[in-house]
C-alpha positions as CSV (number, residue, x, y, z in Angstrom):
1,M,-23.7,-14.5,-11.0
2,K,-23.1,-10.8,-10.5
3,S,-20.3,-9.4,-8.3
4,R,-21.2,-6.8,-5.7
5,K,-19.3,-3.5,-5.3
6,L,-19.9,-1.0,-2.4
7,I,-18.9,2.6,-2.8
8,I,-18.7,3.9,0.7
9,S,-18.5,7.5,1.7
10,S,-19.7,10.3,4.1
11,K,-22.6,12.5,2.9
12,Q,-22.0,15.0,5.7
13,N,-18.3,15.5,4.8
14,L,-19.1,15.6,1.0
15,V,-21.8,18.2,1.6
16,S,-19.5,20.2,3.8
17,K,-16.8,20.1,1.2
18,Y,-18.7,20.4,-2.1
19,A,-22.1,21.9,-1.0
20,K,-24.6,21.9,-4.0
21,A,-21.9,20.5,-6.3
22,L,-22.3,17.1,-4.7
23,T,-25.3,16.6,-7.0
24,K,-22.9,16.6,-10.0
25,I,-20.7,14.0,-8.2
26,E,-23.8,11.8,-7.5
27,Q,-24.8,12.0,-11.1
28,K,-21.5,10.7,-12.2
29,I,-21.7,7.9,-9.6
30,S,-25.1,6.9,-11.1
31,A,-23.4,6.7,-14.5
32,L,-20.7,4.4,-12.9
33,I,-23.4,2.2,-11.4
34,K,-25.0,1.8,-14.8
35,A,-21.6,1.1,-16.5
36,D,-20.8,-1.5,-13.8
37,K,-24.1,-3.2,-14.4
38,K,-23.0,-3.9,-18.0
39,L,-19.9,-5.6,-16.6
40,E,-22.1,-7.9,-14.3
41,I,-21.1,-5.8,-11.2
42,D,-24.0,-4.8,-8.9
43,T,-22.8,-1.5,-7.5
44,M,-24.3,0.3,-4.5
45,L,-23.5,3.7,-3.0
46,V,-23.7,3.8,0.8
47,Y,-23.4,7.0,2.8
48,I,-22.6,5.5,6.2
49,D,-23.9,8.7,8.0
50,D,-27.1,9.1,6.0
51,A,-30.4,7.5,7.3
52,A,-32.0,6.8,3.9
53,S,-28.8,5.4,2.4
54,C,-28.1,3.2,5.4
55,K,-31.7,1.9,5.5
56,K,-31.3,0.6,2.0
57,A,-28.1,-1.1,3.0
58,G,-29.6,-2.6,6.1
59,I,-27.5,-0.8,8.7
60,K,-27.9,2.1,11.1
61,P,-26.3,5.5,10.2
62,I,-23.4,6.8,12.3
63,K,-23.6,10.2,13.9
64,T,-20.0,11.2,13.7
65,I,-17.3,10.2,11.1
66,T,-14.2,8.8,12.9
67,A,-11.8,6.1,11.9
68,K,-13.5,3.8,14.5
69,T,-17.1,4.4,13.3
70,C,-16.0,4.0,9.7
71,K,-14.3,0.7,10.4
72,E,-17.4,-0.5,12.4
73,S,-19.7,0.5,9.5
74,I,-17.6,-1.1,6.8
75,D,-17.3,-4.3,8.9
76,L,-21.1,-4.4,9.3
77,L,-21.7,-3.8,5.6
78,Y,-19.3,-6.5,4.7
79,S,-21.0,-9.1,7.0
80,K,-24.4,-8.2,5.6
81,L,-23.7,-7.8,1.9
82,V,-20.3,-9.6,1.3
83,P,-19.1,-7.4,-1.5
84,A,-16.4,-8.5,-3.9
85,Y,-15.1,-4.9,-4.0
86,I,-15.1,-2.0,-1.5
87,V,-14.4,1.5,-2.8
88,I,-13.7,4.2,-0.2
89,L,-14.8,7.4,-1.9
90,G,-12.8,10.4,-0.9
91,A,-9.5,11.4,0.7
92,Q,-8.8,11.4,4.4
93,D,-11.0,14.5,5.0
94,I,-14.0,12.4,3.8
95,I,-13.3,8.9,5.1
96,P,-10.3,8.9,7.4
97,F,-7.4,6.5,7.2
98,I,-7.0,4.4,10.3
99,E,-3.9,5.7,12.1
100,I,-1.9,2.6,13.0
101,K,0.6,3.0,15.8
102,N,4.0,2.9,14.1
103,P,5.6,-0.4,15.1
104,A,9.0,0.7,13.8
105,D,11.5,3.2,15.3
106,D,11.5,6.4,13.2
107,E,9.8,9.8,13.4
108,D,6.4,8.6,12.1
109,V,4.1,8.5,15.1
110,T,1.3,6.7,13.2
111,V,0.9,5.1,9.8
112,P,-2.3,6.2,7.9
113,S,-3.6,3.0,6.5
114,D,-6.6,1.4,4.7
115,L,-5.3,-2.1,5.7
116,P,-7.7,-2.4,8.6
117,Y,-10.7,-1.9,6.3
118,A,-9.4,-5.0,4.4
119,C,-9.4,-7.1,7.6
120,H,-12.2,-8.7,9.6
121,K,-10.8,-7.9,13.0
122,P,-12.6,-5.0,14.8
123,Y,-11.2,-1.4,15.1
124,S,-7.7,-1.2,16.6
125,T,-4.6,0.9,16.1
126,N,-2.3,-2.0,16.6
127,I,-0.8,-3.6,13.5
128,K,-0.7,-7.1,15.1
129,D,-4.5,-7.1,14.7
130,F,-4.4,-6.8,11.0
131,T,-2.1,-9.6,9.7
132,G,-5.0,-11.4,8.0
133,P,-6.1,-9.2,5.1
134,S,-9.1,-10.9,3.4
135,R,-11.1,-8.1,1.6
136,V,-10.6,-6.3,-1.7
137,V,-10.4,-2.6,-0.8
138,G,-9.2,0.5,-2.7
139,R,-9.6,4.3,-2.2
140,L,-10.8,6.6,-5.0
141,P,-9.5,9.8,-3.5
142,D,-10.4,13.4,-4.2
143,I,-7.9,16.1,-3.2
144,A,-7.7,16.7,0.5
145,G,-8.6,20.3,1.3
146,D,-9.8,21.2,-2.2
147,S,-13.5,21.8,-2.9
148,D,-13.4,21.7,-6.7
149,P,-15.7,18.7,-7.7
150,Q,-14.2,18.4,-11.2
151,Y,-11.3,16.3,-9.9
152,I,-13.3,13.5,-8.4
153,I,-15.8,13.6,-11.3
154,K,-12.9,13.1,-13.7
155,L,-11.6,10.1,-11.6
156,I,-15.1,8.5,-11.6
157,D,-15.3,9.1,-15.4
158,N,-12.0,7.4,-15.8
159,V,-13.3,4.3,-14.1
160,I,-16.4,4.3,-16.4
161,R,-14.1,4.7,-19.5
162,S,-11.7,1.9,-18.4
163,K,-11.5,-1.3,-20.4
164,P,-9.0,-4.2,-20.1
165,V,-6.3,-4.3,-22.8
166,D,-3.8,-6.9,-23.9
167,A,-1.1,-7.6,-21.4
168,K,1.6,-6.7,-23.9
169,K,0.7,-3.0,-23.5
170,Y,1.7,-3.2,-19.9
171,S,4.9,-5.1,-20.4
172,N,6.6,-2.0,-21.9
173,Y,7.5,-0.2,-18.6
174,F,9.0,3.0,-17.3
175,A,11.1,2.6,-14.1
176,V,13.2,5.1,-12.2
177,T,15.7,4.3,-9.4
178,C,18.2,6.1,-7.3
179,D,21.8,5.4,-8.4
180,S,22.4,4.2,-4.8
181,W,19.7,1.4,-5.1
182,K,20.1,0.4,-8.8
183,E,21.2,-3.1,-8.0
184,S,18.1,-3.7,-5.9
185,T,15.8,-2.2,-8.5
186,K,17.4,-4.2,-11.3
187,Q,16.3,-7.3,-9.5
188,T,12.8,-5.9,-8.9
189,V,12.1,-5.0,-12.5
190,T,13.7,-8.2,-13.8
191,N,11.4,-10.2,-11.5
192,I,8.4,-8.3,-12.9
193,F,9.2,-7.9,-16.6
194,G,12.0,-10.4,-17.2
195,N,14.6,-7.7,-18.0
196,D,15.9,-4.4,-16.7
197,D,16.4,-2.8,-20.1
198,K,14.0,0.2,-19.5
199,L,15.4,1.1,-16.0
200,V,16.6,4.7,-15.8
201,V,18.9,5.9,-13.0
202,S,18.7,9.2,-11.1
203,P,21.0,11.0,-11.4
204,P,21.4,11.7,-14.2
205,A,17.7,11.0,-15.1
206,G,15.1,13.4,-13.8
207,K,15.3,16.8,-15.6
208,S,13.3,15.5,-18.5
209,Y,11.9,12.2,-19.9
210,K,11.1,11.3,-23.5
211,P,7.4,11.2,-24.4
212,A,7.7,7.5,-25.2
213,Q,9.0,6.8,-21.7
214,L,6.1,8.4,-19.9
215,K,3.5,7.0,-22.4
216,T,4.3,3.4,-21.3
217,M,1.5,1.9,-19.2
218,T,3.4,0.5,-16.2
219,H,5.4,3.0,-14.1
220,F,7.6,1.9,-11.2
221,Y,9.7,4.1,-8.8
222,N,12.4,3.2,-6.3
223,C,13.3,6.7,-5.3
224,H,13.3,9.0,-2.3
225,G,10.1,10.8,-1.3
226,A,9.3,13.5,1.3
227,S,6.3,14.5,3.4
228,N,4.1,17.2,2.0
229,D,6.1,17.3,-1.1
230,F,5.4,17.1,-4.8
231,S,8.6,15.3,-6.1
232,F,10.5,12.1,-6.0
233,Y,14.3,12.3,-5.6
234,G,17.3,10.3,-6.9
235,Q,20.5,9.8,-4.9
236,K,24.2,9.4,-5.7
237,G,26.4,9.7,-2.6
238,N,25.1,12.8,-0.7
239,S,23.4,14.3,-3.7
240,Y,19.6,14.1,-3.9
241,P,18.5,15.6,-7.3
242,Q,14.9,15.7,-8.4
243,A,13.8,12.5,-10.2
244,L,10.2,13.5,-10.9
245,H,8.0,16.4,-10.2
246,T,4.2,16.3,-10.3
247,N,4.1,19.0,-12.9
248,Q,6.0,16.9,-15.3
249,L,3.0,14.6,-15.8
250,P,0.1,16.5,-17.2
251,G,-0.7,15.5,-20.8
252,K,2.0,12.9,-20.9
253,I,0.5,9.8,-19.3
254,S,-1.4,7.1,-21.2
255,F,-4.9,6.4,-20.1
256,G,-5.0,3.2,-18.1
257,T,-1.5,3.5,-16.6
258,I,-0.7,1.6,-13.4
259,V,1.9,2.9,-10.9
260,A,3.8,1.4,-8.0
261,A,6.1,3.5,-5.9
262,E,8.5,2.4,-3.2
263,C,9.3,5.9,-2.1
264,C,8.8,7.4,1.3
265,Y,5.4,9.2,1.3
266,G,4.9,8.0,-2.3
267,A,1.1,7.8,-1.9
268,E,0.7,10.5,0.7
269,L,-2.5,12.5,-0.1
270,V,-1.1,16.0,0.5
271,N,-3.7,18.4,2.0
272,N,-3.4,21.5,-0.2
273,L,-5.6,23.6,2.1
274,W,-3.2,23.1,5.0
275,L,-0.2,24.0,2.8
276,G,-1.9,26.9,1.1
277,I,-1.0,25.5,-2.3
278,K,-3.2,25.6,-5.4
279,D,-1.0,25.2,-8.4
280,Q,0.2,21.6,-7.8
281,I,-1.1,18.3,-6.4
282,A,0.5,15.2,-4.9
283,I,2.1,12.8,-7.4
284,A,-0.5,10.1,-6.7
285,N,-3.4,12.5,-7.2
286,Q,-1.8,13.8,-10.4
287,Y,-1.3,10.4,-11.9
288,L,-5.0,9.5,-11.3
289,L,-6.1,12.9,-12.8
290,Q,-4.0,12.1,-15.9
291,G,-5.8,8.8,-16.5
292,A,-3.9,6.3,-14.3
293,L,-6.2,3.7,-13.0
294,A,-4.2,2.6,-10.0
295,F,-1.5,4.1,-7.8
296,M,0.0,1.9,-5.1
297,G,2.4,3.5,-2.6
298,S,3.3,4.3,1.0
299,S,1.8,6.9,3.3
300,T,4.9,7.3,5.4
301,I,8.7,6.5,5.6
302,A,9.3,3.3,3.7
303,Y,12.3,0.9,3.7
304,G,14.2,-1.6,1.6
305,P,17.7,-3.0,1.1
306,V,20.3,-1.3,-1.0
307,D,21.4,-4.3,-3.2
308,S,18.9,-7.1,-2.5
309,Q,15.2,-7.6,-2.0
310,G,12.9,-6.9,0.9
311,L,10.1,-4.8,2.4
312,A,8.9,-2.1,-0.2
313,D,10.6,-4.0,-3.0
314,L,8.5,-7.1,-2.4
315,V,5.0,-5.7,-1.8
316,T,5.2,-3.3,-4.8
317,Q,6.5,-5.9,-7.3
318,Y,3.9,-8.5,-6.1
319,F,1.2,-5.9,-6.9
320,V,2.4,-5.2,-10.4
321,K,2.9,-8.9,-11.2
322,E,-0.7,-9.7,-10.2
323,I,-2.1,-7.0,-12.4
324,L,0.0,-8.2,-15.3
325,N,-1.4,-11.7,-14.6
326,G,-5.0,-10.4,-15.1
327,A,-6.1,-9.5,-11.6
328,S,-8.3,-6.5,-10.8
329,T,-6.3,-3.7,-9.1
330,G,-8.0,-4.5,-5.8
331,R,-7.4,-8.2,-6.0
332,A,-3.8,-7.5,-6.9
333,M,-3.5,-5.3,-3.8
334,L,-4.9,-8.1,-1.6
335,Q,-2.8,-10.8,-3.1
336,A,0.3,-8.6,-2.7
337,R,-0.4,-8.1,1.0
338,Q,-1.0,-11.8,1.4
339,Q,2.1,-12.9,-0.5
340,F,4.2,-10.4,1.5
341,L,3.0,-11.9,4.7
342,S,3.6,-15.5,3.4
343,E,7.1,-14.7,2.2
344,S,8.1,-12.6,5.2
345,G,6.6,-14.7,8.0
346,P,6.0,-16.5,10.2
347,S,7.6,-13.9,12.5
348,L,7.6,-10.2,11.3
349,D,10.2,-7.7,12.4
350,P,8.9,-4.1,13.2
351,Y,9.8,-2.8,9.7
352,E,8.0,-5.7,8.0
353,L,4.9,-4.8,10.1
354,K,5.2,-1.2,9.1
355,T,5.5,-2.1,5.4
356,L,2.3,-4.1,5.6
357,A,0.4,-1.2,7.1
358,Q,1.7,1.7,5.0
359,F,1.1,0.6,1.4
360,N,-2.3,1.6,0.1
361,L,-4.2,1.4,-3.2
362,M,-5.5,4.6,-4.8
363,G,-8.1,3.7,-7.4
364,D,-11.3,1.8,-7.9
365,P,-10.4,-1.8,-6.9
366,S,-12.8,-3.4,-9.4
367,V,-10.9,-2.0,-12.4
368,L,-9.4,-4.7,-14.6
369,P,-6.4,-3.3,-16.6
370,V,-5.3,-6.5,-18.4
371,F,-7.4,-8.7,-20.6
372,K,-6.5,-12.4,-20.8
373,P,-8.9,-14.5,-22.9
374,E,-8.2,-17.6,-20.8
375,I,-9.3,-15.8,-17.7
376,K,-12.6,-14.8,-19.3
377,R,-13.3,-18.4,-20.4
378,A,-12.5,-19.7,-16.9
379,A,-14.9,-17.1,-15.4
380,I,-17.8,-18.2,-17.6
381,K,-17.2,-21.9,-16.7
382,Q,-16.3,-21.7,-13.0
383,N,-17.7,-18.4,-11.5
384,T,-14.0,-17.5,-10.9
385,I,-14.6,-14.2,-9.1
386,Q,-16.7,-15.8,-6.3
387,N,-14.2,-18.7,-6.0
388,N,-11.3,-16.3,-5.9
389,R,-12.9,-14.3,-3.1
390,I,-13.6,-17.4,-1.0
391,N,-10.0,-18.6,-1.4
392,L,-8.5,-15.2,-0.7
393,F,-10.7,-14.8,2.4
394,N,-9.7,-18.2,3.7
395,K,-6.0,-17.5,3.0
396,G,-6.3,-14.2,5.0
397,I,-7.8,-16.1,8.0
398,K,-5.0,-18.7,7.9
399,L,-2.3,-16.0,7.7
400,E,-3.8,-14.4,10.8
401,D,-3.5,-17.7,12.6
402,T,0.1,-18.3,11.6
403,I,1.8,-14.9,11.5
404,A,3.6,-13.7,14.7
405,S,4.2,-10.0,15.3
406,S,7.1,-8.5,17.2
407,V,6.5,-6.2,20.1
408,K,9.0,-3.6,21.4
409,M,10.4,-4.2,24.9
410,Q,10.8,-1.4,27.3
411,R,14.4,-2.3,28.1
412,V,17.2,-3.4,25.8
413,T,18.6,-6.3,27.8
414,P,22.0,-7.8,27.1
415,S,22.3,-10.6,24.5
416,K,23.7,-14.0,25.2
417,N,25.2,-13.7,21.7
418,A,27.1,-10.5,22.5
419,N,30.4,-11.6,21.0
420,K,28.8,-12.6,17.7
421,I,26.8,-9.3,17.6
422,R,29.9,-7.3,18.3
423,L,31.6,-8.8,15.3
424,L,28.6,-8.2,13.1
425,L,28.3,-4.6,14.2
426,R,31.9,-4.0,13.3
427,S,31.6,-5.6,9.8
428,T,28.4,-3.7,9.0
429,D,29.5,-0.3,10.4
430,F,27.0,-0.2,13.2
431,T,29.4,0.0,16.1
432,K,28.1,3.4,17.1
433,P,24.3,3.4,16.4
434,D,22.2,6.4,17.3
435,R,19.5,4.1,18.8
436,K,19.0,0.5,19.8
437,G,15.8,-1.5,20.1
438,L,14.7,-5.0,21.3
439,Y,11.5,-6.7,20.0
440,K,10.1,-9.9,21.3
441,V,8.3,-12.2,18.9
442,E,4.8,-13.0,20.1
443,E,4.9,-16.8,19.6
444,K,1.7,-17.9,21.3
445,Q,-0.4,-17.2,18.3
446,Y,1.4,-19.4,15.8
447,K,2.7,-22.0,18.4
448,A,-0.9,-23.1,18.9
449,K,-1.3,-23.7,15.2
450,A,1.8,-25.8,14.6
451,A,0.7,-28.9,12.8
452,S,2.9,-31.5,14.6
453,R,5.3,-32.0,17.5
454,S,8.2,-31.1,15.2
455,G,6.3,-28.0,14.1
456,K,5.9,-26.9,17.7
457,A,9.6,-27.5,18.3
458,L,10.4,-25.2,15.3
459,V,8.5,-22.3,16.7
460,Q,9.4,-22.7,20.4
461,T,12.6,-20.7,20.0
462,G,12.1,-17.5,22.0
463,A,13.0,-15.4,19.0
464,K,13.8,-11.7,19.3
465,F,14.8,-8.9,17.0
466,R,17.5,-6.4,17.9
467,T,17.6,-3.2,15.9
468,F,20.5,-0.8,15.5
469,I,19.7,2.6,13.9
470,K,21.9,5.2,12.3
471,E,20.5,8.5,11.1
472,A,22.3,10.8,8.7
473,S,19.4,13.2,8.4
474,G,18.3,15.8,10.9
475,P,14.7,16.6,12.1
476,G,14.3,19.4,9.5
477,D,15.8,17.6,6.5
478,K,13.4,16.9,3.6
479,I,15.0,13.5,2.7
480,K,15.1,11.0,5.5
481,R,18.4,9.1,5.6
482,I,18.0,6.2,8.0
483,R,20.0,3.0,8.0
484,I,18.9,0.0,10.1
485,L,20.5,-3.3,11.1
486,I,18.0,-6.0,12.3
487,I,19.3,-9.1,13.9
488,K,17.1,-12.1,14.7
489,E,18.3,-14.2,17.5
490,T,17.4,-16.8,20.2
491,D,19.3,-17.3,23.4
492,A,21.2,-20.0,21.6
493,D,22.3,-18.3,18.4
494,L,21.9,-15.7,15.7
495,L,19.2,-16.7,13.2
496,G,20.0,-14.0,10.6
497,W,20.3,-10.3,9.9
498,K,19.2,-7.7,7.4
499,I,20.1,-4.1,6.6
500,Y,17.4,-1.7,5.5
501,V,17.5,2.0,4.3
502,S,14.8,4.5,4.2
503,R,13.3,5.1,0.7
């Protein structure tokens, strides 16, 4: 049985951007459709604002491209055609991200996200509506603000050229970490690859890398990133040297490379037109241009612990591990989101919610980087792709029923555990925070799903999250230096606490 893939885009926006050159892009898409057919993938291009294209797909065209109308069209297409893969073609100036209201307390007003396109709930800007991801979605981006068609043509051609290779080729990795977070990153790469032998630390790393390092086919970054920037940065104390610049990559990356980046703004699609820049492109765009098949990273300020595991550490390593286990890049993204929810739940603090929203996949989600003979044999016998999609869809629906989001309260009321919190603030150096916050866990959703009387007793706890925030960076600083203490409590006791720092 063939799998179905939908390539979804806006003809109006593509014509506005590329004019007559759109014909060349469409010719390359036709070649991709033919190549997919040989792989038993039935691929269809749908312009959601074009009458002829929508008629073939069985939906009505939309008049104006907005995040809301795009979400509504994609939901309708999914319900009618039930694709195994959804490819969003173009950057945010073609098909917009959905701007999720930032659930966390930092300077990001919204979180540009493709997560809602991967969920069945209708359009919303509230993250609590999207805790049940169930669809395989990826974005094959062009360069925002750039009208040269050769970039997106090259990316489509890379998808056509892609073939799965032996998993051993992806086990030899290149990983870069800030000196300040090296203990956390050692745990991450050991969880993925079984060792931390290839991890390099910045500083001193960053000025140059050996060709053999960059030629490895799995790249992982736990560094600082900045908005509208073309570098990742290391850290040691108060020093933030460059760890990687986008112009270090051309001609040095192996075809088929996969990348995961924990960095703040690691997968931000920088709009060159707005910045007036022509000689460099965002790191995610550059990797894809050089032959990478998947780049997974954050659109905004991301977080994680200094010397343990959490948030960005988890969702990125889950993604890489699933690819190494033989998943397509899109299924790896979906499974990473679902595993993150399973491991972090049932109640999510505001920074866990932001992590869920901010990590996006750049690349065609149908691409299969790793070849495993046992998976191919199983697919022939059991129609594995269809079964996987059903299982993943059902898991997403169950997660939606059992995950409880946290909602910020207007007032920070006193805690009944004030003495214990006071001692904790002193021991963690948060006695003078810049800001405080109080978040109530919305229990109703998962209370109703408790399987037994004892299960209901477990969740009827009136849980709250208290946040204490210290900022070392100013409004104009490139690198965001934010430290956060999160305490989970009930009226009866403290349930636990975590410290996150901005990546």
